[in-house]
Every structure is written in structure tokens, then in C-alpha cells.
C-alpha positions in Angstrom: 1.7 7.2 -3.8 -1.3 6.5 -6.1 -1.9 6.3 -9.8 -5.4 6.5 -11.4 -6.1 4.3 -14.4 -9.3 4.6 -16.5 -11.1 3.2 -19.5 -9.8 5.9 -21.9 -6.2 5.0 -21.2 -3.7 4.3 -23.9 -0.5 2.9 -22.4 0.3 -0.7 -23.1 2.1 -3.0 -20.7 3.6 -6.1 -22.3 3.4 -9.2 -20.1 4.5 -12.8 -20.7 1.1 -14.4 -21.3 -0.7 -15.7 -24.3 -1.6 -12.2 -25.5 -0.5 -8.7 -24.4 -2.7 -7.1 -21.8 -3.6 -3.4 -21.8 -2.4 -1.3 -18.9 -3.7 2.2 -18.8 -3.3 5.7 -17.5 -6.1 8.1 -17.4 -8.8 9.2 -15.1 -12.5 8.8 -14.2 -14.5 9.2 -11.1 -17.5 8.0 -9.1 -19.1 9.8 -6.2 -19.0 8.6 -2.6 -22.8 8.3 -2.6 -22.9 6.1 -5.8 -20.2 3.9 -4.4 -22.1 3.3 -1.1 -25.3 2.7 -3.0 -23.5 0.2 -5.3 -22.2 -1.8 -2.4 -25.3 -1.6 -0.3 -27.1 -3.2 -3.2 -24.4 -5.9 -3.5 -24.5 -6.7 0.2 -28.3 -6.9 0.2 -28.1 -9.4 -2.7 -29.9 -7.2 -5.1 -26.8 -6.4 -7.1 -25.8 -3.1 -8.7 -26.8 -1.5 -12.0 -24.6 -3.0 -14.7 -24.3 0.4 -16.3 -22.9 2.1 -13.2 -19.2 3.0 -13.3 -17.2 1.3 -10.5 -14.2 2.8 -8.8 -11.7 0.3 -7.5 -8.5 0.8 -5.3 -5.6 -1.5 -6.1 -3.2 -1.9 -3.1 0.0 -3.1 -4.7 2.8 -4.5 -2.7 5.3 -3.0 -5.2 4.5 -1.6 -8.6 8.1 -1.8 -9.7 8.3 -5.6 -9.1 8.2 -7.5 -12.3 6.0 -10.1 -10.7 3.3 -7.5 -9.9 3.3 -5.9 -13.4 1.2 -8.6 -15.1 -1.2 -8.7 -12.1 -1.8 -5.0 -12.5 -2.0 -5.1 -16.3 -4.6 -7.9 -16.3 -6.6 -6.3 -13.6 -6.6 -3.1 -15.6 -7.7 -4.9 -18.8 -10.7 -6.4 -16.9 -11.6 -3.0 -15.5 -11.4 -1.3 -18.9 -13.8 -3.8 -20.4 -16.3 -3.7 -17.5 -16.9 0.0 -17.0 -14.6 0.4 -14.0 -11.5 2.4 -13.2 -8.5 1.4 -11.0 -6.5 3.7 -8.7 -3.2 2.2 -7.8 -1.5 2.6 -4.4 2.1 1.5 -4.3 3.4 0.4 -0.9 6.9 -0.5 -2.3 7.3 -3.5 0.1 6.5 -1.4 3.2 3.6 -3.0 5.3 3.2 0.1 7.4 2.8 2.3 4.2 0.3 -0.2 2.8 -1.8 -0.1 6.0 -1.8 3.8 5.9 -2.8 3.7 2.2 -5.8 1.4 2.9 -6.8 3.7 5.8 -6.7 6.6 3.3 -8.8 4.7 0.8 -11.5 4.0 3.4 -11.4 7.5 4.9 -11.7 9.3 1.5 -14.7 7.2 0.5 -16.0 6.9 -3.0 -14.6 3.4 -3.7 -16.8 0.6 -4.6 -14.2 -2.1 -4.0 -10.6 -2.7 -3.0 -8.1 -5.2 -4.4 -5.5 -6.2 -1.8 -2.0 -7.7 -2.3 -1.0 -8.0 1.4 2.6 -7.6 2.3 1.9 -9.0 5.7 -0.9 -11.6 6.1 -2.7 -10.2 9.1 -2.1 -6.4 9.5 -4.7 -5.4 6.9 -7.5 -7.6 8.5 -9.0 -4.8 10.7 -9.2 -2.5 7.7 -10.6 -5.2 5.5 -13.3 -5.7 8.1 -13.9 -2.0 8.2 -14.3 -1.9 4.4 -16.8 -4.7 4.6 -18.8 -2.8 7.2 -18.8 0.2 4.9 -20.2 -2.0 2.0 -16.9 -1.7 0.1 -16.2 -4.9 -1.8 -13.0 -6.7 -0.8 -10.9 -8.9 -3.2 -7.6 -10.4 -2.0 -5.2 -11.6 -4.6 -1.8 -13.4 -4.6 -0.7 -13.4 -1.0 -2.8 -14.5 2.0 -5.1 -12.3 4.0 -5.4 -14.1 7.3 -3.3 -16.0 9.9 -3.4 -19.4 8.1 -0.8 -19.7 5.3 -1.7 -23.3 4.4 -5.0 -22.6 2.7 -6.4 -20.5 -0.2 -9.8 -20.2 1.5 -11.3 -16.9 2.7 -10.4 -16.0 6.3 -12.2 -12.7 6.8 -16.0 -13.0 7.2 -17.8 -11.1 4.5 -14.8 -10.9 2.1 -16.0 -11.0 -1.5 -13.2 -12.6 -3.4 -10.0 -14.6 -2.7 -7.7 -15.7 -5.6 -4.3 -16.7 -4.2 -1.5 -19.3 -4.1 -0.8 -21.3 -0.9 2.7 -20.5 0.5 3.1 -23.8 2.3 2.5 -25.6 -1.0 5.3 -23.6 -2.6 7.7 -24.4 0.2 6.8 -28.1 0.1 7.3 -28.4 -3.7 10.5 -26.4 -3.5 11.9 -28.7 -0.9 10.9 -31.8 -2.9 12.5 -30.3 -6.0 15.7 -29.6 -4.1 15.8 -33.2 -2.9 15.3 -34.4 -6.4 18.1 -32.2 -7.7 20.5 -33.4 -5.0 19.7 -37.0 -5.8 19.9 -36.8 -9.6 23.1 -34.7 -9.5 24.7 -37.0 -7.0 25.3 -34.2 -4.5 26.2 -35.9 -1.1 26.4 -33.9 1.0 24.1 -31.5 -0.7 25.1 -28.1 0.8 22.3 -25.7 0.2 22.3 -21.9 0.1 18.8 -20.6 0.8 17.7 -17.2 -0.5 14.9 -15.5 1.4 13.1 -12.7 -0.3 12.2 -10.8 2.9 13.2 -13.0 5.7 10.9 -11.5 8.4 7.7 -11.7 6.2 5.0 -14.2 7.0 5.3 -15.4 3.4 8.9 -16.3 3.7 8.5 -17.8 7.1 5.7 -20.1 5.8 7.7 -21.1 2.7 10.8 -21.8 4.7 9.0 -23.9 7.4 7.4 -26.2 4.8 10.7 -26.3 2.8 12.4 -27.5 6.0 9.8 -30.3 6.5 10.2 -31.4 2.9 13.9 -31.9 3.2 13.9 -33.2 6.7 13.8 -36.9 5.8 16.9 -36.6 3.5 19.9 -36.1 5.9 22.3 -35.4 3.0 20.5 -32.2 2.2 21.6 -29.4 4.5 21.0 -25.7 4.5 24.5 -24.3 5.3 24.0 -20.7 4.3 21.3 -18.2 3.8 20.8 -14.7 2.4 18.1 -12.2 1.3 17.4 -11.0 -2.2 14.4 -8.6 -1.6 12.9 -9.9 -4.9 15.7 -8.4 -7.0 18.4 -10.0 -9.1 21.0 -7.5 -7.9 20.4 -8.4 -4.3 20.4 -12.1 -5.3 23.8 -11.7 -6.9 25.2 -10.0 -3.8 23.7 -12.5 -1.4 24.9 -15.5 -3.4 28.4 -14.1 -3.7 28.5 -13.7 0.1 27.3 -17.3 0.6 29.8 -18.7 -1.8 32.7 -16.8 -0.3 31.7 -18.0 3.2 30.9 -21.6 2.1 33.2 -22.8 -0.8 31.6 -26.2 -0.6 28.1 -24.8 -1.5 26.7 -26.8 -4.3 23.0 -25.7 -4.6 21.2 -22.4 -4.3 17.5 -22.1 -4.0 15.2 -19.1 -3.9 12.6 -17.0 -5.8 13.2 -16.5 -9.6 14.5 -13.0 -9.1 17.0 -14.2 -6.5 18.1 -17.1 -8.7 18.6 -14.7 -11.7 21.2 -13.0 -9.5 22.6 -16.3 -8.4 23.0 -17.3 -12.0 25.4 -14.3 -12.4 27.2 -15.2 -9.2 28.0 -18.8 -10.2 28.7 -18.0 -13.9 29.4 -21.2 -15.8 30.2 -23.2 -12.7 28.2 -26.4 -13.3 29.0 -27.5 -9.8 26.4 -25.2 -8.3 22.8 -26.3 -9.0 20.0 -23.7 -9.2 16.4 -24.2 -8.1 13.8 -21.4 -8.2 10.1 -20.6 -7.7 7.9 -18.2 -9.6 7.5 -19.7 -13.1 8.9 -16.6 -14.9 10.1 -16.5 -18.5 13.6 -16.3 -17.1 13.0 -19.5 -15.1 11.6 -21.4 -18.1 14.5 -20.4 -20.2 17.0 -21.4 -17.5 15.3 -24.8 -16.9 14.9 -25.6 -20.6 18.5 -24.9 -21.2 19.7 -26.9 -18.2 21.2 -23.8 -16.5 18.6 -24.2 -13.7 17.5 -27.6 -12.5 13.9 -26.8 -11.9 11.3 -24.2 -10.8 7.9 -24.1 -9.0 5.5 -22.0 -11.1 3.1 -19.2 -10.2 0.4 -17.3 -12.2 0.4 -13.6 -11.3 -1.6 -12.5 -14.4 -4.3 -15.1 -13.7 -4.6 -13.8 -10.1 -5.1 -10.2 -11.3 -7.5 -11.1 -14.0 -9.7 -13.5 -12.0 -9.6 -11.5 -8.9 -10.8 -8.3 -10.6 -13.4 -10.2 -12.7 -14.9 -11.8 -9.6 -14.9 -8.5 -7.6 -16.7 -6.6 -10.3 -19.3 -9.4 -10.7 -19.7 -9.7 -6.9 -20.4 -5.9 -6.6 -22.8 -5.9 -9.5 -24.8 -9.1 -8.7 -24.5 -9.3 -4.9 -22.9 -12.8 -4.9 -19.7 -14.0 -3.2 -17.8 -16.6 -5.3 -15.9 -19.4 -3.8 -12.2 -18.9 -3.1 -9.8 -20.1 -5.8 -6.2 -21.4 -5.9 -4.6 -19.6 -8.9 -2.2 -22.5 -9.4 -4.7 -25.3 -9.8 -4.5 -25.5 -13.6 -0.7 -25.6 -13.9 0.8 -28.7 -15.6 2.8 -31.2 -13.6 1.3 -29.8 -10.4 3.3 -26.6 -11.0 6.8 -28.3 -10.9 8.9 -27.4 -13.9 11.8 -29.5 -15.0 13.8 -29.7 -18.2 11.6 -32.5 -19.5 8.3 -30.5 -19.2 9.5 -26.8 -19.4 7.8 -26.3 -22.8 4.4 -27.1 -21.2 4.5 -24.0 -19.1 3.4 -20.5 -20.3 5.1 -17.9 -18.1 3.0 -14.9 -17.1 5.8 -12.6 -16.1 9.4 -11.9 -17.3 11.4 -12.5 -14.1 
């Protein structure tokens, strides 16, 4: 499934960022020959004509996900102001579908660049390499494109742009925040319910492994139950209910913001169950500021969409390849939100 967005669009998408970003629906086109010429120039270092319209493919992991919405909106805002159009391909959390969509993009031709949000870290690599060989610019945003999930550096030779977070960093900070919560709330033992998003995904495996290492030196902190929320509050609610029913002594639940939103409903006003999330959403900030959540590890989806698209367009036009960027580098308090500093954060998505 794809959607084409162009500079003449009129739809507005509201995101939780300093100002609303324009998300558009319309159409425009560029021929296969002009796309190839554009990227051949970029690869040779000569750059492309600044007046040439660029056609970009946006490989979304899930358009309906509230975390993806500001990424797409900010990418579209950049495209609209830089003589480019974006065609969106929605994989809806299916890595096989995403692989097939990227195959279709490369087979159809006519695209000057692709913006990837990998569901799996390695399965798109052969197609990314194929794109590079066809002189199609490749930008990777948000999740990792490569086997190493402990770095934001580029892992595919010839890749133009990489603007991501580091999954292992998220897991480490999440584990440290849980230890802090258990200590400050005097939870001993601290019986943790762990919410995966998609348990089998490389992202979740990396976050959980580093989380385990972060809590390993605190014997009182024990993961006694686990569930999956599939990035949705409704699944988070169901999973938390199941964990609480099977483990009445559960006193802390940890997971992504969407999962913790569901957990909030499951525990109600029971102050005995502490909540810790990651994502940095508006829901998280409100929960942390009010004391309903103990803390949160923040992320910046709109920044990733904006910077990734800006860098890709510049790379195609001027033939350069910018250094990889960690989208979370500029967050306050190293990205760890607590009640004492919640007002310093500026959420980029609703939750």
C-alpha cells in the first residue's frame, strides 16, 4: 500500500513539537531517466540541479503508529519546501511486506532516493545495496540498518544518510531507571513485569539484553513476568492484566510508552505498581510530571524525520554524504525524564 504526497498538498497533521508540521496529500512525478541522472551526478560528486524535482520513497514501518506520524509529517514538511515529493509505503509492522515494497520501489524506478524505517535490522540490507548500485540515495531513520544495534554509525557502504537512536542505549537507560525506581520506592523485592513491543524483533532483543545487563548488579530487581503490547495501549492493557493476574506481587511494569499507557489503565489508581516507560511522548511527560509514572526514556521521532529527509535531499543535490547522527544527542538529562525535570522535555509525538 502506498500514498503519494506532493508540494501542492493541503492536509495538516498535528504533532507534539514546537510548531505544527504540514503533512500533505497530492501528487507529482519525476521520470526514471531524470532520477537516474540526478543520482549519478550525486554519486560522482558533481551534485544535482537544485531546481530539479526529486521523488522520494518513504518506507514506513506502520503509518497508523502514533510514533511514526510526526516522523512522516516532518519529512513531508522538508520535502514540500525543497522541491521534492514523498510516496509512502506502509508495511504495517510486517518485515516481509516491507521487503517486497522496497523491491517494488527499485523495480519500478524513477525514485531519486529512499527513506527507510527498518522493521528488521538486516533484511533490507541487500536491497539497500541494490539501491546504492542504481544510484538511488539511501537514508535510514529511527531504527538500525545493519547487524550492530549498539551504534548509530552507518553500516552499509555507500549509504547516504543515517539518523537513528541506539537500541542498546535505550535498554541501558531503561534498566538504570528501573533500578532507581525500585530503590526510591523501597521495592524489595522489586518484581518487574516487562512489556515487549514485538518480542522477536531485533529492536526488542537488543533493548531487553541491555536492560538485563543494567539490572544484573541489583539482585532485588527481578523480571517475574513478561508480555507484548505491539506498540498499542489496548494490547498493553491486556498484557498487563494477564501479568497482574498471574503475579499478584508484581510491583513495577516497564515498557514502551504505548504499552505503559495500557498498563496505566490496568493498574488504575493502585499506587503499589510503579510504571516506567520509554519513548518521550506527551502521554509520558504528563504521566511523569503528575507522578503517575516514575520516569521515561525519551526519543525524538520528528527530529529523525526532519533531519533524515533534509540530509538526503542535500546529499542527492550536492553529492556529499553527511556523518551519521544520533537523534537523541541533544535531549536534556541524557534523555532520562523524571518528575524533577519533566518540564525540560518537549515531546514530539502524542503517545
